[in-house]
N, C-alpha and C positions, 0 to 999 in steps of 0.2 A: 787187638792190643798186644804189644810186644815189649817185654823187658829183656834187654840184652846184658849178659854178664861176661866180661872179658876174662882172660886167663891170668896166670901168675906172671907178674912183672909187666903186664900189658896195661891197656888203657882204652878209653873211648876213641882214641886216634888209630886204633888198629885197622888194618885193611878191611876185615870182615865187618867190623862195627860201622865203619864209614860207608861201606857198600849197602848195608842194611838200612842205615839212616837215610841215605839218598833214595832208596827204593820206597821207603815209607813216605817220604816227602813227596815223591813223584805221584803217589797214590792219594795225596791229600790227607795222609794219616800221621802227620808229624806230631799231633797232640796225643796220639795213641802209642808213642814211642818213648821209652826211657832207656838210657844207657849211662849209668853212673860210673864215676871213678871209684873203684872199690878199695877200702882200706886194706892194709896188709893183714890185720887181725881177722881171722875167719869169723870170730864172733861178731865183730863190728860189721863185717861185710854182709853177713846174713841178716843182721838187724836192719841195715840200710836196704838190702834187697827186699826183705819182707815188707818194710814200710812202703816202698815204691810199688810193690805188687798190690798191696792193700789199697793204695791210692788209685791205681788203675782199675781195680775191681769196683771200688766205690763209684768211680766216674762212669764205668759201664752200667752199673745198676741205675744210676741217676738218669743216664741217657735212655735206658730201656723203659723207664717210667713205671709207675705203680700198676700192679695187676698183670705185669708181663714177667714171664720166666726169664731169669738170667742165670747162666751157668758160669762157674769159675773157669770152665774150659774155653771161655771166650778170651781168656788170657793165655798167652804162650810165653814161657821163659826160655830164651835161647842162651845157651852157655857154651863157651869155648874152653877146653882144657880144665883148669881149676873152676872156671865159671860153670862148666858142665856138671861138676860135682855139686856145686851150690844149686844149680837148676834142678837136679834130680831130687834133692832134699825138699826144695820148695814145691815141686809137683806133688810129692807125697803129703806134704802138710796142707796144701791149699786145694788139691785136686784140680790144679790147672794143667795145661799141656806143657811139654818141654821138648825142645830140639837140642840135641847133644852133639856138639862138634868136637870130635877127638877128645872126649871127656876123660878126666881123671876119675877112675872108678875106685881106686884105692889111694886116695889123696894122703892120708896120714903116713902111709909107707913111702909114697913117692916124694912127698915134700919134706920128709925127715932129712933127706940128703941136702936140702937147701937152707938149713938153719945157718944164720950168720948174715954178714953184710951182703946186700944185693943192690942192684941198680935197675931203675925202670927202663924198659926198652926204648920208649919214644922220647922221654925227656932227659934220660941220664941221671935223674934224681936218685940219690942214695936212700936206702931204707934198710932196716933190720928185720929179718924174718926170725922171730924169737922162738926158743924151744917150746914155750907154752902154746904157741900157735898150732903145733902138731896135736896137742891135746884138744884144742878147740876144734880141729878138723875131725878128730875121732868122736867128739861129742855129737856130731851131726851125720855120722856115717849111716848110710842106708844099707841094711844087711842084704836086702833083695827088693828090687822094685816091684810094685803091685800095679794092677790095672794097666797092663802094658800098652793098651790102645792109646794111651795119652802120650806116649813117647815116640820120638823119631830120632834114630841114631844115624849120624853121618860120620863114618870112620875111614881113614886113609891107611892103606896097607904100607905106605911109605913113611908113616909117622916115625920120626927119628927120636922122639922123646918118650912116648907112651906106647904100650902094646895094644894094637888094634884088635887082636884076638880076645884080649880080656874085655874090651868094650863090647865086642860082638856077643860074647858069652854072657856077660852081665845083663845085657838087655835082650837076650834071646826071647823071641816071641813078639817083640815090638817091630814097628816099621823100621827098616834099615836100608841105607844106601852105603855099600862098601866101595870105596874109590880105589881102583888099582893104582898103586904108586902115590903120587902127590907127596905131601909132607905134613908136619904137625900143624902148621899155620893154614893149611889148605889154600895154597897159592892160587889154585884154579877155582876158588869158591864161587866165582861168578857163574860158572856152568851149573852149579847146584842151587843157586839162589831161587829160581822159580819153584823148585820142589819144596824148599824150606818155607817160602811164602805161602804156597798152596796149603801146606800143613798148618802153618801158624795162623793164617787168616781164613782158611776154608772158603766156603762159598760166599762169605760176607763181602769180600772185596776181591774180585777176580782181576 
C-alpha cells in the first residue's frame, strides 16, 4: 500500500506521481494507491494525508483477516520535497515506512521564503501561501528521525532547490541512494523506480 504526497506547488499530475500510479496499476495494485491533491495549508494537508493513511491501514487489516498479524509497515508513504517532510512526520506517528524523494527536512525555514501569492505548476491556478502556514509546518517538525530502518532516502546532488547534504545527514543511518547530478524533480526517476517499489512493497509484490 502506497500513499504518495507531492511537493510544494505540485499535484498528482507530477511526473513521478504519474509514473508511480502506472507502476501500481501495472501490478494490479491500483486499489492500494492513494495520491491526493494536498491543500496549501500544512495542517489541512496533514489531516488529509493522515485520514488516507488510516484508510489504507484499515483496508490492509481487513484484508489480512482476524487472527493474522498486520504491521503498519505494510504502508509506505512516498513524499517528494515538501511531501517528504510530511512523509517523515507520518512515519514517526504511524510507524509506517517512508520513501523520501529530495525531501525538505527544514521546511519552516525553507518555505518561509515562499509566503505570498503562488501558482500551481501544472494548472497555473493561483493560491496564497500564508504566514501562518510556516507556523503549521513548525508544529509538525521532526527533530530527529527514529527507527531509521523504516526510511529510504533518494537524494540528488544536482538538486537546485534543496541541499542534498542536509537530507543525507538528517537521515544518516537509513537506506540511502545518492544520485550524482539530476535535479530537484529527479527527471531520471524512472531509473530508480524499481528500488523505490522494492522498498515500498517488499516481497509482497515483486
